[in-house]
PLY file of the C-alpha trace (Angstrom):
ply
format ascii 1.0
element vertex 181
property float x
property float y
property float z
element edge 180
property int vertex1
property int vertex2
end_header
-17.59 31.77 39.68
-17.05 30.65 36.03
-16.86 26.90 35.39
-13.55 24.92 34.98
-12.23 24.40 31.68
-13.27 21.04 30.14
-10.08 18.77 30.15
-9.43 16.85 26.61
-10.69 13.16 26.44
-9.33 10.27 24.70
-12.47 10.05 22.98
-13.19 7.49 19.90
-12.51 11.02 17.41
-9.24 11.65 19.10
-8.32 7.93 18.96
-8.76 7.83 15.04
-5.54 10.19 14.83
-3.22 7.40 16.61
-3.77 4.78 14.22
-1.65 2.49 16.26
-4.78 2.29 18.24
-7.29 1.43 16.26
-8.47 -2.37 15.70
-10.95 -1.43 12.32
-12.81 -4.56 11.05
-11.32 -5.33 8.27
-8.21 -6.35 10.76
-10.03 -9.23 12.06
-11.89 -12.51 11.52
-16.24 -11.78 11.35
-17.57 -14.76 10.10
-17.98 -17.88 11.80
-16.30 -20.00 8.02
-13.25 -17.69 8.43
-12.60 -18.63 11.89
-13.74 -21.88 10.41
-11.09 -21.83 7.87
-7.91 -20.79 10.66
-9.08 -22.86 13.76
-9.90 -26.31 11.82
-8.04 -29.38 12.06
-6.43 -29.15 9.53
-5.00 -25.84 9.86
-1.62 -24.66 8.67
-0.15 -23.59 11.45
-1.01 -24.46 15.23
0.69 -24.23 18.62
-0.61 -23.71 22.22
0.45 -23.26 26.10
-1.08 -23.85 28.81
-3.95 -21.51 28.58
-4.14 -19.79 25.05
-3.87 -22.17 21.69
-3.24 -20.29 18.50
-3.82 -21.46 14.29
-2.68 -19.63 11.94
-3.51 -19.97 7.89
-0.70 -18.49 5.90
-1.08 -17.54 1.82
0.49 -15.92 -0.18
-1.04 -12.39 -1.75
-2.75 -13.10 -4.80
-0.48 -10.64 -6.86
3.09 -8.56 -6.12
0.46 -5.06 -7.03
-1.98 -6.72 -4.34
0.72 -6.75 -1.23
2.43 -3.08 -2.22
-1.61 -1.41 -1.84
-1.97 -2.95 1.16
-5.75 -3.57 0.38
-8.24 -2.41 3.10
-10.30 -4.74 2.47
-8.08 -7.78 3.03
-4.92 -6.74 5.12
-1.94 -8.81 5.68
-2.23 -9.39 9.08
-6.03 -10.29 10.73
-7.01 -11.49 13.92
-9.94 -13.08 15.31
-10.07 -14.11 19.66
-12.19 -16.87 21.09
-12.88 -17.27 24.63
-15.11 -20.13 25.66
-17.91 -19.49 28.62
-17.20 -23.06 29.89
-13.25 -21.95 30.37
-14.18 -17.96 31.71
-18.12 -18.15 33.29
-18.06 -14.67 33.67
-18.41 -12.41 31.18
-16.03 -9.91 32.88
-13.35 -12.60 32.48
-14.27 -12.93 29.08
-14.13 -10.07 28.01
-10.47 -9.12 30.30
-9.62 -11.96 28.47
-10.07 -10.37 25.13
-8.99 -7.48 25.31
-5.38 -8.39 26.76
-5.52 -10.60 23.63
-6.68 -7.48 21.17
-3.40 -5.72 22.69
-0.63 -8.24 21.92
-2.58 -8.78 18.66
-2.21 -4.52 18.23
2.00 -5.12 18.81
2.64 -7.96 16.99
-0.02 -6.61 14.18
2.76 -4.90 12.36
5.48 -7.12 13.09
4.71 -10.05 10.86
3.19 -7.98 8.57
7.04 -6.73 8.26
8.47 -9.89 8.89
6.34 -11.57 5.75
4.94 -9.19 3.62
4.28 -10.76 0.54
2.10 -13.26 3.12
-1.25 -13.06 4.42
-2.03 -14.16 7.34
-5.12 -15.18 9.34
-4.52 -15.90 12.99
-6.99 -16.85 16.02
-6.33 -17.33 19.48
-8.28 -19.22 21.56
-8.58 -20.06 25.65
-8.25 -23.17 25.93
-8.11 -24.15 29.24
-10.45 -22.88 32.14
-9.07 -19.84 34.29
-8.09 -19.81 37.76
-10.99 -19.31 40.18
-11.27 -15.34 41.11
-10.84 -15.62 44.65
-8.02 -18.31 44.27
-5.33 -16.11 42.32
-3.99 -12.95 41.81
-6.11 -11.28 39.02
-3.30 -9.72 37.53
-1.13 -12.11 37.37
-3.65 -13.96 35.27
-3.77 -11.56 32.65
0.40 -11.33 32.70
0.23 -15.11 32.26
-2.06 -14.81 29.56
0.19 -12.27 27.60
3.06 -13.75 28.28
1.69 -16.80 26.26
0.03 -15.00 23.57
3.19 -13.07 23.09
5.38 -16.46 23.11
2.77 -18.23 20.28
2.79 -14.97 17.81
7.21 -15.27 18.13
6.91 -18.29 17.72
4.98 -17.49 14.40
7.23 -14.95 13.84
10.26 -17.90 13.58
8.72 -20.39 11.67
7.98 -17.38 9.35
11.65 -15.80 8.63
13.00 -19.56 8.83
10.10 -20.18 5.86
10.87 -16.77 4.27
15.31 -17.80 4.04
14.11 -21.16 2.76
12.69 -19.54 -0.15
14.90 -16.80 -0.60
17.29 -19.49 -1.03
15.63 -21.71 -2.80
15.14 -18.52 -5.25
18.66 -18.06 -5.66
20.34 -21.16 -6.00
17.53 -23.29 -7.52
15.68 -26.29 -6.58
18.08 -28.95 -5.20
19.41 -31.05 -7.71
18.77 -28.87 -10.13
21.61 -28.94 -13.31
22.18 -26.09 -15.10
0 1
1 2
2 3
3 4
4 5
5 6
6 7
7 8
8 9
9 10
10 11
11 12
12 13
13 14
14 15
15 16
16 17
17 18
18 19
19 20
20 21
21 22
22 23
23 24
24 25
25 26
26 27
27 28
28 29
29 30
30 31
31 32
32 33
33 34
34 35
35 36
36 37
37 38
38 39
39 40
40 41
41 42
42 43
43 44
44 45
45 46
46 47
47 48
48 49
49 50
50 51
51 52
52 53
53 54
54 55
55 56
56 57
57 58
58 59
59 60
60 61
61 62
62 63
63 64
64 65
65 66
66 67
67 68
68 69
69 70
70 71
71 72
72 73
73 74
74 75
75 76
76 77
77 78
78 79
79 80
80 81
81 82
82 83
83 84
84 85
85 86
86 87
87 88
88 89
89 90
90 91
91 92
92 93
93 94
94 95
95 96
96 97
97 98
98 99
99 100
100 101
101 102
102 103
103 104
104 105
105 106
106 107
107 108
108 109
109 110
110 111
111 112
112 113
113 114
114 115
115 116
116 117
117 118
118 119
119 120
120 121
121 122
122 123
123 124
124 125
125 126
126 127
127 128
128 129
129 130
130 131
131 132
132 133
133 134
134 135
135 136
136 137
137 138
138 139
139 140
140 141
141 142
142 143
143 144
144 145
145 146
146 147
147 148
148 149
149 150
150 151
151 152
152 153
153 154
154 155
155 156
156 157
157 158
158 159
159 160
160 161
161 162
162 163
163 164
164 165
165 166
166 167
167 168
168 169
169 170
170 171
171 172
172 173
173 174
174 175
175 176
176 177
177 178
178 179
179 180
């Protein structure tokens, strides 16, 4: 009896054809110094919800040409994720939380870039409170709450960036307040 034809799998090489599903190194914060820069006490933008906290560092692109090219060495939006062991004891829980945060970041990365194309944004999302005991709650409910909180924080940052860009555009068009011609 002939063998059944193999079904195509969604291997890494096949997923490379879909750029929205790739999470490359240059899109992530990797070094401890990068995390420290974004998540220190003087971070320019910080917000939190019940389970998730977010810090963001927003900087202008060094030159308009670099922003137009979208250099791969330093992209416009980079994300970092931290889930401490004292907040999620089991590795399965930590990995699940990071997976949910990565999904939210993938969806939000392009939207953040279109909101503020002339800025470079580094974001750290972290679990700030202990997860409920696995037997006490429905795990899909916890994942949904983590997703909602992360999406809410990113939406709040987008609103802030839109407000900031409108204000900067207004100052460029009308000039600084009190300036006379």
